[in-house]
N, C-alpha and C positions, 0 to 999 in steps of 0.2 A: 177344651177347656183344660184337661190334664196337661196336654202341651204346652201351655202356656203358662202354668203352674210350674213344670217341669224346667221351660225355659227361664224364669225368673230366679228360682233357686239354684240353677247352675251360674248364672251372672252374678249372685250374690255369695257363692262360694268361691269363683274365679276373680272376682273384682278386687285390686289390693285395697287393704284396709291398715293405715297404721294410727287410727284414731287410738288412744287409749284414755280408759277413766280414770279418773285421779280421787281416791279413796279420800272423799273428805268428812269429817267429823265433828259433831257440834261439842264445843267446849262447855264444860259447867254441866255435864247429865246427870251429875251426882248431888245432892243437898241433904246435908245431916245424916250423912251413912245409907241414905236410900236412893232411891230414882226418882227423877223431877218425871213432872207429866211431860209427854213429847210434846213437841211442838208441830204445828198443822203445816208449817213452811216445809218444803222440799228443797234442797239443795244439790245440784248435780252437776260434778265439773268433767271435761274432757280436755285432753290434749292431742292436736292434731297439726303437723306441718308447721310450727312454729306459732300457733295460736292456740289460747286458752280460751274455752269457752263454757259460761256458767249460765245455766237454766236454773230459775227460781221460781216457784209456784207458790199460790198462796202466801203473798207478801206484797205490800206496799210502802214505799219507802226507799232509802238510799241503799245501794250497795258497793263497798268498796272493796276491791280485790288489791293485795299485796303481794308479791314475790320477794322472797326473802333468801340471801344466798348463805352460804355454810358459816359465814362471819356475822350472821343475823343482821345486815345489810340490806334496805331495800335495794332490788335492781329495777324493779317496774312497778309502775300502780293504775289503776284505773277507777273512777267512780261515775256511778250511773244511778238513775232513778229508775223504779221498777213500779208498777201499778196494777197488780192482781197477781201478773206473771210476766215473764220476759227472758231477755236474753242478754248477756254482756260479754264482749270478747275483747281481748287483750293479745297483741300482737307480741312475741316475745323472739322473734326470728333471730334476731343478731344476738340473744343471750348464749355465751359460752356453754360447751355441754358440761354437766355436773348435776348434782341433786340439789335442789331448791325446796323452798316450803311455801305453799300457797296460803294465804289467810283471806277468807272472805268475813267481810264484817257488815252487819245487818243492824239494823237498829236494836233488835230484840236477841241477837243470838250473834258467836261467832264461830266459824268451821275453818277448820285447818287440814292439810293433808301434803305428803311428800310429792313431789314432782321429779323427774328425773328425763334430763334431756340427752 
């Protein structure tokens, strides 16, 4: 058993991983000088090999993804429906290198974060 665990750990350490987490924050978390009650909805964004992956849990409704360039122009977008939890992907492999803004719009909240390609 120890050998199997050791082998799995070595494979995880040696396998190349280029995925990077996009730090997304919920907009409007302050209200009248105090913190709002946190949402039960969880949003996690990753970027790997030209694909943005958004994992949403504890949410039912429409998910809209927008990628903005430095001029605040939409360079890519995707729309999907989630029921309870789900994943939305967007291929941006043809997008030139640079810094972009990812915006995730749910029915009840907006999340955004910076993405470097």
